[in-house]
C-alpha positions in Angstrom: 23.8 12.9 -11.0 27.5 12.8 -11.7 29.9 14.7 -9.4 31.8 17.6 -10.8 35.3 17.0 -9.5 38.7 18.5 -10.2 41.1 16.0 -11.8 44.8 17.0 -12.0 46.5 17.3 -15.3 48.8 14.6 -14.3 46.0 12.1 -13.5 44.1 13.0 -16.7 47.3 12.5 -18.6 47.8 9.0 -17.2 44.2 8.1 -18.2 44.8 9.5 -21.6 48.0 7.5 -22.0 46.1 4.4 -20.9 43.4 5.0 -23.4 45.9 5.4 -26.2 47.8 2.3 -25.2 44.5 0.3 -25.1 43.2 1.9 -28.3 40.0 3.1 -26.7 38.2 6.4 -26.3 38.9 8.5 -23.3 35.4 8.1 -21.8 35.8 4.3 -22.1 39.1 4.5 -20.3 37.7 6.6 -17.5 34.8 4.1 -17.1 37.1 1.2 -17.0 39.4 2.9 -14.4 36.5 3.8 -12.2 34.9 0.4 -12.4 38.2 -1.4 -11.7 38.8 1.0 -8.7 35.3 0.3 -7.3 35.9 -3.4 -7.5 39.2 -3.0 -5.7 37.6 -1.0 -2.8 34.5 -3.2 -2.6 36.4 -6.4 -2.6 39.9 -5.6 -1.2 40.7 -9.3 -0.7 40.2 -10.1 -4.4 37.0 -12.1 -3.9 
């Protein structure tokens, strides 16, 4: 089950800008941002 969370307009805009810069769909951009963030918190030392 996916959480229903509030995302600020500012944060959503940043992801939209990223998606546009990378020429990808918004859902792809959100997936990449989330996966990258999870990697960062699971492996904070970069390993």
